[in-house]
C-alpha positions as CSV (number, residue, x, y, z in Angstrom):
1,X,28.8,16.6,-35.7
2,X,26.1,14.3,-34.4
3,X,23.4,15.1,-32.0
4,X,24.4,13.8,-28.5
5,X,20.7,13.4,-27.5
6,X,20.1,11.1,-30.5
7,X,22.9,8.8,-29.3
8,X,21.8,8.6,-25.7
9,X,20.0,5.5,-24.6
10,X,17.6,7.8,-22.9
11,X,16.7,9.9,-25.9
12,X,13.0,9.1,-25.4
13,X,13.0,10.9,-22.0
14,X,11.2,14.2,-21.9
15,X,12.6,17.5,-20.7
16,X,12.2,18.3,-17.1
17,X,8.8,19.5,-15.9
18,X,8.2,23.2,-15.7
19,X,8.8,24.7,-12.2
20,X,5.1,25.2,-11.5
21,X,4.5,21.6,-12.0
22,X,7.3,20.7,-9.7
23,X,5.9,23.0,-7.1
24,X,2.5,21.3,-7.3
25,X,4.1,17.9,-7.0
26,X,6.1,19.1,-4.0
27,X,2.9,20.3,-2.3
28,X,1.1,17.0,-2.9
29,X,4.1,15.0,-1.7
30,X,4.5,17.2,1.4
31,X,0.9,16.6,2.3
32,X,1.2,12.9,1.7
33,X,4.4,12.7,3.8
34,X,2.8,14.6,6.7
35,X,-0.3,12.3,6.4
36,X,2.0,9.2,6.7
37,X,3.7,10.6,9.7
38,X,0.4,11.4,11.4
39,X,-0.9,7.9,10.8
40,X,2.3,6.4,11.9
41,X,2.1,8.4,15.2
42,X,-1.3,7.0,15.8
43,X,-0.2,3.3,15.5
44,X,0.2,1.3,18.8
45,X,3.7,1.4,20.4
46,X,3.7,-1.9,22.3
47,X,5.8,-0.2,25.0
48,X,3.7,-1.9,27.6
49,X,4.7,-5.3,26.2
50,X,8.3,-4.8,25.1
51,X,9.4,-1.8,27.2
52,X,10.9,-0.1,24.1
53,X,9.4,2.2,21.6
54,X,11.7,0.8,18.9
55,X,9.3,-2.1,18.3
56,X,6.5,0.2,17.3
57,X,5.0,-0.8,13.9
58,X,4.9,2.9,12.9
59,X,8.7,3.4,13.0
60,X,9.4,2.5,9.3
61,X,6.3,4.2,7.8
62,X,6.9,7.3,9.9
63,X,10.6,7.4,8.8
64,X,9.4,7.1,5.2
65,X,6.8,9.9,5.7
66,X,9.6,12.2,7.2
67,X,11.9,11.5,4.2
68,X,9.1,12.1,1.7
69,X,8.1,15.4,3.3
70,X,11.7,16.5,3.6
71,X,12.5,15.7,0.0
72,X,9.3,17.5,-1.1
73,X,10.6,20.6,0.6
74,X,13.8,20.3,-1.4
75,X,11.8,19.9,-4.6
76,X,9.6,22.9,-3.7
77,X,12.7,25.1,-3.0
78,X,14.2,24.0,-6.3
79,X,11.0,24.8,-8.1
80,X,10.8,28.2,-6.5
81,X,14.5,29.0,-7.5
82,X,13.6,28.0,-11.0
83,X,10.8,30.6,-11.1
84,X,7.7,28.6,-10.2
85,X,5.8,31.7,-9.0
86,X,6.8,34.0,-11.9
87,X,4.0,35.1,-14.3
88,X,3.9,33.0,-17.5
89,X,5.0,29.7,-15.8
90,X,2.3,27.1,-15.8
91,X,2.0,23.4,-15.3
92,X,1.5,21.5,-18.5
93,X,-1.6,19.4,-19.3
94,X,-1.0,15.7,-19.4
95,X,0.5,14.6,-22.7
96,X,-1.1,11.9,-24.8
97,X,-0.6,8.5,-23.0
98,X,0.2,10.0,-19.6
99,X,-3.2,9.2,-18.1
100,X,-3.0,5.7,-19.5
101,X,0.5,5.1,-18.0
102,X,-0.7,6.5,-14.6
103,X,-3.8,4.3,-14.7
104,X,-1.6,1.3,-15.6
105,X,0.8,2.0,-12.7
106,X,-2.1,2.4,-10.3
107,X,-3.8,-0.8,-11.5
108,X,-0.6,-2.8,-11.1
109,X,-0.2,-1.5,-7.5
110,X,-3.8,-2.5,-6.7
111,X,-3.3,-6.0,-8.2
112,X,0.0,-6.4,-6.3
113,X,-1.4,-5.2,-2.9
114,X,-4.9,-6.4,-3.3
115,X,-4.7,-9.6,-5.1
116,X,-1.2,-11.1,-5.1
117,X,0.1,-10.3,-1.6
118,X,-1.4,-12.9,0.8
119,X,-2.4,-15.3,-2.0
120,X,1.0,-16.2,-3.3
121,X,4.4,-16.2,-1.5
122,X,5.6,-12.7,-0.9
123,X,8.8,-13.1,-2.8
124,X,6.7,-14.3,-5.8
125,X,4.2,-11.5,-5.5
126,X,7.0,-8.9,-5.5
127,X,8.8,-10.6,-8.3
128,X,5.7,-10.7,-10.5
129,X,4.9,-7.1,-9.7
130,X,8.3,-5.8,-10.6
131,X,8.5,-8.0,-13.7
132,X,5.0,-6.8,-14.9
133,X,5.7,-3.2,-14.2
134,X,9.1,-3.2,-16.0
135,X,7.9,-5.3,-18.9
136,X,4.8,-3.2,-19.6
137,X,6.6,0.1,-19.5
138,X,9.6,-1.3,-21.5
139,X,7.2,-2.7,-24.1
140,X,6.4,0.8,-25.3
141,X,10.0,1.3,-26.4
142,X,9.3,-0.8,-29.5
143,X,10.3,-4.2,-30.9
144,X,14.1,-3.5,-31.2
145,X,15.8,-5.3,-28.2
146,X,12.4,-6.3,-26.7
147,X,13.4,-9.9,-25.9
148,X,16.5,-8.6,-24.0
149,X,14.5,-6.1,-22.1
150,X,12.0,-8.8,-21.1
151,X,14.7,-11.1,-19.9
152,X,16.2,-8.2,-17.9
153,X,12.8,-7.4,-16.4
154,X,12.4,-11.1,-15.4
155,X,15.9,-11.1,-13.8
156,X,15.2,-7.7,-12.0
157,X,11.8,-8.9,-10.8
158,X,13.3,-12.2,-9.5
159,X,16.2,-10.4,-7.8
160,X,13.9,-7.8,-6.3
161,X,11.5,-10.4,-4.9
162,X,14.3,-12.5,-3.3
163,X,16.2,-9.4,-2.0
164,X,13.1,-7.8,-0.4
165,X,12.1,-11.0,1.3
166,X,15.6,-11.6,2.6
167,X,16.0,-8.1,3.9
168,X,12.6,-8.0,5.6
169,X,12.9,-11.5,7.1
170,X,16.6,-11.6,8.0
171,X,17.4,-7.9,8.7
172,X,14.1,-6.4,10.0
173,X,13.0,-9.9,11.3
174,X,9.5,-9.3,9.9
175,X,7.4,-12.4,8.9
176,X,6.0,-11.8,5.4
177,X,2.7,-13.3,4.2
């Protein structure tokens, strides 16, 4: 009988994090979510101009902050049920390559928000970001099927760039840079 994990297309994925690591993650995400909500509440409301609070620029970020905080509570409760506070459970140190991948993701985010947005059309900035992010992290999977994965990354990037632009401009009526 063959090993089902060996046949899985996700066999390179790691086991779930220990409960203590999930609890730490939940705490950080909860603080982040509350911070986003606090900053969103401090944004102008434009009620005096439009007579409705629904046009406030803090509505969407505030909603995201509430969702992030709420989901972090769910993650924290799951971690507690899995024994995050029991003796002997600990958060693992970063594995080899984790810090590099985290740095790469952060650098890509900075290039996207700090360099691309505002200098190239928004759809193109988003498409390039999604393509680069996907291509870089798929590259690590090795040469087998790499060409196909790069084509998929390009299609996903292009589709995301177009979809995000259309949703923001046509649904949310937001002019993008």
